[in-house]
N, C-alpha and C positions, 0 to 999 in steps of 0.2 A: 138655531138653525143651521149655523158654520158647523158647530161640532156635525152634524149630519152631513153635510159638504164634504167634509173630508173623512168620515166614514166611508161615503159612497166612492169615494176617488182610492181612497185605501183598498176598498174590495175591489174596484178595477184595476188598481195596479198588482195587485194577486192575480186576477185573472187573466192579467196578460201573459204571465210565466206557463198558464195552464195551457194542455192539449188533448183533445179529445180523441186523437188516434189510438187505436189499441197499442196496446207492448207488443212486439214482436219479438217471437222467439224463434229460431230456427228449427223448421220442421226436422223431425227424425227419418233419414234418408232409407229409402224403401227398399233397400239392398242388403243383401247380407255382409257381415264385417271383412270377412275373406274372399278370394278368388275361389273360381270352383277348383275341386281336384277330381283326380282320376285317372284313366291312364291317357288320356289326351292332353295331359298337361305335366309340363317340366315340375318339379318342386319349387315352390314360391312363397315358402315361409321365408320371413325375414331373418337376415342375418344380425348377428351381434352389431350394434352401433347404426342398423339401417337408419336412417331418417324418415321421420310420418311422412315426408313429401316429397317429391321431385322436382328437382329445378333443370329444367331441360332446355339446352342454347342449341338452337340449329347447326349453328356454327360448329358444334365440338358433335353432334349428332353424324351430321353428313360431311365426312372426311375427305370426301373427293375434291381435288380443289378446283376441277371446270365445274361441278355442282354448285361449287360455292359461291365459284364468280357469277353463276346464272341465277341463283336465288338471290342474291344481293342485287341483280338487276331488277329482278324481278318486283321484287319488295318497292322500289322506285317508278316504275313505270305500267306496272299491273294496274288497267282501270275501274275495274271490281276493288280492289284494296284502297284506291283513290277516290272512289265514291264512297266506300264505308268510313276514310277518314272524313270528309266533307260532312257525312253525316254526324259523327262525332262534335264535328266544328257547330254545325246547324243545332244538333240538342243542347251542347253548352252555352249558346247565343240565349234558345229558348230558356233556358234554366235560369240565367242572367236576368231577363226579361221577366218572369213569375219572382224571382228574390229580391228584384227592386221595388215589388209592390209593398213590400213591409217598412219602406222609406216614404217620407212624402214627397211630394214632384214639386220643386219650388218653379213657380212662373212670374217673368214680368211682363205687364202688359199693357200697352200703350194705346190708347184711343181718340180719335177725334169724330164729332155730329155736329151735325148743321139740322136743323131742323125750321121750316117756315110755318108758322099757323095761320089761321084764318083769320081775319080781321075782325069777327065778329067773336071769338073767343081769348082775344087778349085784350087787358086793362087798357084805357085810353093812354098813352104815353109808354106803353112799353114797345120795346121793338117787335113786330112777326117775325125776324128770322133770328135765333139764338145760335151759340155755339157752344161746344164745352169739350176740354182737354183733360185728360187724367193720365196719369201713370201709376201703377200697382204692381207691389211685388207682395205674392202669397200662396197660399197652398189651397187648392181646388179638390173638394171630394176624397181626403186621406181617410180612409177608411182604418180606424184603430183597431188593430186585431187582438180583441181580448180573449176572445174563445179559441184561435187558434187557426181559424180557417185558412188565411193566406198561409201561415206556416204548414200548415198539411199540405197545401197545392205546391206550397217551394220545394216539401220535401220530396212530393210526388215526382215533382220536374229533376229534382235532383238523381233520382233512382232513375230512372228514365235516362238521363244522361249518364248514366254510369251503365246503365243496359247498354248503350249504344257503343259504348267503349268497348266492351266485352265483347259485342259483336265485331266490333273492328279487329280483337285478337283473335277471335273466331275464325274469321275470314282470313287474317294473317296465315293461321295456321294450316287451315285448309288451301291457303296458294301454295306453301310451301310444300306440304306433301302432295299437291298435283303437281308444282314443277318437277319433285324429286319422283315420283311414279313416272309421269312423262319421258323423264329421260332416261330412267332404267328402262321401260319398253322400248324406247327407240332403240337404245344398246341393245337390248334382246332380237328386234327387228334386224338390225344389222349383221348381228351374229348369226340368224339365221338367213339372210341374205347370204354372206361368205359360206355357210354351208351347202346351200342350194346352187349356188354359182360353182361350188366344187364339186358337186353331185352330178352338176349337169357333163361338166369335164370328164368327170368318170363315165357316166352314163354313155356321152358321147364316145370316148375312145372304145368301151365296151360295144355298142354298135357297129362302130367301122370296123371292129376284130371278127365279128359276128357277121357283118356286110361281106367281107374279102372269105372267111370259110364258106358264106352261101354259095359267092362265085365261083368257087373252086369244088362246088360238093359237097362240102364238109359239115353243112349246116341247113336246117329246114327254114322254108320261109316262116314256118311258125315261131322260129326263136328268135329270127329278124324281126318280125313283126312286135313281138315280145319287148325286144329292145328297144323297138322305136315308141310304144307307149312308154315305155321309162323316160327318154329325152324326152319326148312332148312334156310327159308329166313335170319335169325339172323345169325345162323351158317356162310354162307356165307357171309355176311357183317362184320363179326368179322375178317375172315381170310383177306377181301379186307382193312378193317382201319389198320390191323397188317402191312399189305404191305404197305400201304400210309404212315405210321411213320416211318417204317425203311426208304426208299427212302427219307421222310423228312428228317430224320437224316443223310443219306448219302448226300445230299444237302448240309447242313447246315456244314457238315464237310469237303465239297472241296471248299464252298465260305470262310470258315474259314482258309483253307489249312492246317487243322492238325485236326486228332480225336479230338472231344469235351470228355471231363471227364462226365460220368452218372450224377454226381451231378448238373453240369450246365444246364441240361435239364430242359424243361419244366414239368413239371405234368400233369398240365390242363389248357385250357383257362383261367378259373377262377383265378388260383394261381397267373396268370401274372400279373405286375402293369403296367395300360395303360399308353401309351406315355401323353405327356403334349401335349395339345390343344394347335395349333396355332394361333393366333388373328390375320386374315388377314384384319385389319380393315385399311388398309394403300391403297396408290395410287399403279394403277398398272408399276409405273415407279420402283417398287423394282425389277422387272425382267429385268432389265440391269444389275442387280450383280449376276444374274446367271452364273455359269461359262460356261455353254456351251454358253451362249448368249455373255459373253466377251470374249470367244475363238473365236468367230465369228467376233465381234468386231477387235480384235488383226490382225486376219488374211486379215481384211477389209483393218486396217491401211497398213500392209505390202505390198498388192496389191497397195495401194498408193503409198508407199515407190517405188516400183517396177516401176511406170511412170517415175517415177525422176529419174532412174538410165538411165529405156529407151530413156528420152528426152537427157541427158546428152552424151550419143552415138552420139549425132549430131554435137558435140563441138569436138575440138583436144584436143588428149590425151598427154601428157608430161610425161616423163619418164625421169630418170636419174642415171646413172650409174659412178661410182667413186670409184678409187681404190689408196690407197698408200701402198708403200711396199719396198722391197729390190731385188734386181737379183744379180747373181755373176756367173762366169763360174765354180766357186768352192765351194763347201757347207761352208769349212772355211772361204772363204770373202765375207759372204752373210752381214755381219754387220760393215763391213769396210766402210772408209769414200768413198765417191762418188760413193757407190752401189745403192743410195737412187732412187726411181721409183715414179711415179703417173700419173693417169691419169683421165679427167674428160670428159664423153659423154654424154652429154643432147641428147633428141630424141623427136623429135614433130611428131605426125601423125595426118595429115587434112584430114578429111573423104571428099571427092570429091562427089561420086557416089556409092551407094551402099544401094540397095534397101530393103534390108534385117531389115536396122534400121527404116524405116516406116512401115514395117510390125510389127517391134517388139513393135513400141510403139502401134499401132494400137491391138496387141494382149494384151498387159498391160491394157489398157482401158477398154478392152471387159472383162478381167480379171476380174478387177475391180467390174465392172457390176453385173458380176457373183457372186463374194461374197458378192455384196452389196442384191443382191437376197436372198441371203443363210443367211445373216444376219439378215433381215427383217422376211423372214419364221422360222428362231430360236427364234424371239420374238413372232409370231402368235402362233408358237406351243406352247410355254412356258405357254402364256395367256391362249388357249384352256384347256391346261392340268391343271391348276389352278381353271379356270372356273369348268371342270369337278368334281376336286376334291371338290370344294366348294357347286356344286349340292348336291354330294352324303351327305357332311358335313351338309346342311340343311335340308335335308330328314331322315338320318339315325335314328336319335331319334324317328321318328315318326316310321317307320317302327320298331325296336326295341320293343316301345312299342306296337303296334299291335300283332306283335308276341307273344308277353311274355300273351296278352289278350287271343290270340288264343289257346297259350299252355293250359292257365287255364280253358279255354271251353270245348278245346277237353279232356283233362285229368278228368273234370266233367265227359263228355259224356262217357267216357270209365268204370268210376264205377258205372253209372247209367245202362249201357249195362251189364256190368258183374251180376250185384244185380239182374236184370230182368232174365237174363239167369238160374242165380243160381235157381230163385222161377220159372223155368218156364212157365214164361209169355212170353218171345222172344226167337229167335232162337239165333244159335250161331254166325250166320251172322252179325248181329248186333254189336256182341262181337268183330268179327274178323275186320270189318270197322274201328271201333272205335280204336282198336289197331293199325291199320294201320296208321290211320287218328293223332294218337298221335305219333308214331315212327317218321313220317314226319315231324310234328311239333317241335318236339325235335330237328331234326338234323337241318330244317332250324333256330331254335332258333340259335344255336351256331354258322351257317354260317353268321346270321345277326350280332352277336356280333365280330362275328372275321371281317366281314365288317367294322365297325365303328372302330375297332383299327387301320386296315390296311389303314382306309382312312387319321388317324394322320397321320401314315407314309410318306404317300403318299404328304400330306399338305407339311412337313418337305422335301420332295425331290422338288415337283415343284415350291417352294418358293427359293430355291436355294442351301438348306442344310447348313452344316457349320461344321468348325472343330471341 
């Protein structure tokens, strides 16, 4: 009999180390190993000695001193990022709760009871009122995790905690990118505002000149009204870009979480130090290091662990309750000789028929397939985002060059049209058309330069960002 007991205990001890969760293997990335190639893309082959992963630090990417100060303030004050950090702390605490289920909880319990019985129910000479005092130290309903159910739940809680941490990192990268893009957009709006104010001064001077010519009969009323339309258009643009600049500053203040000193705001786009260009000549496997992809993988591991917990529900659950203490009918007699007590109550629950366990197992398997699909989609979305950013990177310099050439050509056209009008060779309509073309080309030039800078910010974000 004793040998059988030792054999059973040995089997249970061996089972303590087992786990019914499926072995996790990282799914194959459903994207090509290399980035897209073609006319829209620059050469992205890895150079000799290029590391397989990128280590991006925002302090090294964003070289503008004012922008660095603003990003640093945002990381400390932004409420969304603060919420993400608090979610991480909550997930860590929940993991600690689940992990503690592996260990017995030891409690000390003191009780006092008084009871008065009916005189018909007590023996002659016995008191009707009885008292009892007890102090016990013990373990209550500690489940011995022979089949890994609690460990699987603990592993799932750990992966959910890690997923929350990756979510915080993803939120931080998004915040840094949003601050940089808003800062650059504000700089572009301020530069366009300078342009429209300068254009308004030029248009006003042109209008005053034509008005004097009209008053002496050297210009027609049609020319005067055409000149007035340009002045009114420029005045409206001044009001519009003044509004956009104010809204951009408000948006930046919201992202930062506090008002930004005027000294930290950009003057114009030309004064902003451009972000560092990120060389993407590496394998697309770098996407597996993106926080949102790692978050999806952590959730996949958690779903994998939940299958182990669902499988363990088919096996017996063994729990233990044991106490040791003292009891007496008098409080002063609690710790006298002969008052010691103890109890030992093991319990085993063997599932015979419970249809819920089969449904729970099926649900956990389907949940894993759902999370696997989400993980693969996260990788595919990341690949598309990088490919789009690389397409911009491969063509933006050509756009800038073409726009610069266009601005120069339209500027010369405007000069010639003005000279021809002054000499009476051509009508003011040619000057008007040249002014509109130059004005639009100059604004487009600022927009293209902004696109080049924001593309560098986008590359930082889609390649995973960094601390």
